[in-house]
N, C-alpha and C positions, 0 to 999 in steps of 0.2 A: 571438832578437830582444831588443833592449832595450826599455825602456818607451816611448820615443818611436816606434820602429818599430811596436810593438804598438798604440799609440794611433792611429797613421796608418791601419793596416790596419783597426782597429775602426771608425774614423770612415768610411772609404771603404765598408766593408761595410754599415754602418748606413744611410748615405744611399742607397747602391745598392739596399738591400733594399726601399725604397719608390719607387725610380726617381726620386728627387728631382733636379730640374733648377733652374738659376738662372733667375729670372723673365724677364729681358730677353734673355739670350744662349742659353738652352736648353742650356748646357754642364752637365756633371755637377756636382752641388752641391759635391762634395768639393774642386773647384778653388778655391772661395771659402775653404774651410778651409786649403788649402795656401797661398794668398796671405796669409791672416792669420798663419800660422806664419812665412812669409818676412818679413813686416813686423816681427814680434816678434823674430825671430832676430837682427835688427840691434841690439837693445837688451837681449836676455835670452839667457842660455846654459843656464838651469835647465831640464833635460829634463822635469821634472814640469809646469812651467808651459807649456812648448811642447806637451806631451801634452794638457793641459787645453784648450789652444787648438784642437787638432785636433778635440776633441769638444764644442766650445762650443755647438753648435746641436742636439745629439742629443736631449736631453730635451724641447726645445721643438718640434722638427720631426719627429723619427723616432718617439719613444716612443708618442705618441698613435696611431700607425698600426701599430707593430710593437713589442710588449712585450718582445721578445727583447733590446732595447737599453734596458733600464730603469736607473733610478738604482741599484737594488740590484746589478745586473750591473756597472755602472761601478765602484761601491764595492768589490765583490769582486775585480774584475780589476786595478783601478788604485789602490785605497786611498782613505782618507778625505780627504786633502789635495786630490787631483785631483777627486774627486767633489764635494766642497764648493765648489770653484771653479766647476765646471760648473753646479751648482745655482744659485749666485749669478749666473751669466751667463744663466740661462734667463728669458726675458721672460714677463710675465704672460699668462694665457690669455684668449681672447675672452670667456669667461664671467665674467671679473673686472671687466667694465664696458666702457664705450665707450673709444675710443682715448685720449682725454685722461686718463681715470681710470687706464687701464693704464699710460700713460707716467708719470704721477705716482707710481704704485706702484713702477714700475721705478726711477725716480730715487731714491726713499727706500731701496730695497734696495741700489742701487749706492753710495749715499753712505756706507754703513757697510761696504762691501766692502774686502777687502785690497788692498794696493798692486798685487799681482800680478793680481788680478781686474780692477781698474781698467785696468791696462796692456793686458790682453787685450781688454777692451771697447774701448779706444781704437783698437787695431789692427783690430778687427772693424768698428767704425764707419767708419774710414778706407776700408777696402776697399769696404764697402757704399755709402758716399757717392760714391766715385769712379764706381762702377758706375751708381748712380741718376742722378747729374748728367749722365752721358754719354747715358743711354738714356731718361730721363724727367724733363726739366728742370722741368716743372710740379710733379711730386711731390717733386722735390729741394727746392723752396721750402718745402714742408711739413716735410720731414725736417730741413732746415737750421734752421728755427725750433725744432723739437723738440730738436735737438742743442745749440742755444744754451742751452736750459734744463738740459740734461743735463751739459754740460761742467763747470760748477762742482762737480757731484757726483763727477766723475772726477779732480778735483785730487788730487794725491798719486800718481797713476799716473805712468808714465814721462814726464818733462818734454819730451823730444824728440817723442814721439808726440802728446802733448797740444798742443804748439805746431803740429805739422804739421796736425792735424785742425782746430784753430782757424783756421789760415791757409787751409785748403781751404774752410771754411765762409765765412769773410770774403771771400775772392776770388770765390766763387760769388755771394754776395749783392751784392757791389759790381758785378759784371758784369750782374746782373739787376735793379738798382735802376730804378725808373720814372724816365724822363727828364722833366725839367721843360721845358715849352715856352716 
């Protein structure tokens, strides 16, 4: 197996090891990872970047429940470049403060991230936002405001994905603007 196939298997096994499901659809969590890789593969061919995309939520979601999928294991199996990207994509933990404080910390981290990391994050946010707006429009309003603050930090990521996410957010907000009587 090549690095991309190994990353896919590793990600599927990791998310299945804790029986992680998508919040609104109850589908296996790795389906989200697959969609992120599909979005990315339209703009990136680098297999290491696509491998990091497969694993982008492991440290955040799986490692706290199953230490078999640790940062050290990712580094040993996939190398420094991939592991460092996965680390940069890992959101702050609940113990890092309230939601606003965590999101501010995440913006600072992503502002200094590599172009590749920003590009993966754009694909991740695109898939998440499509899912949330379809299944929880009220929460989508909160997420849209948070993404508006985050988008400038992701400048430098792939311009097509940046534009697509900006458009998704703008369209959603325009559709849900309060009507003046």
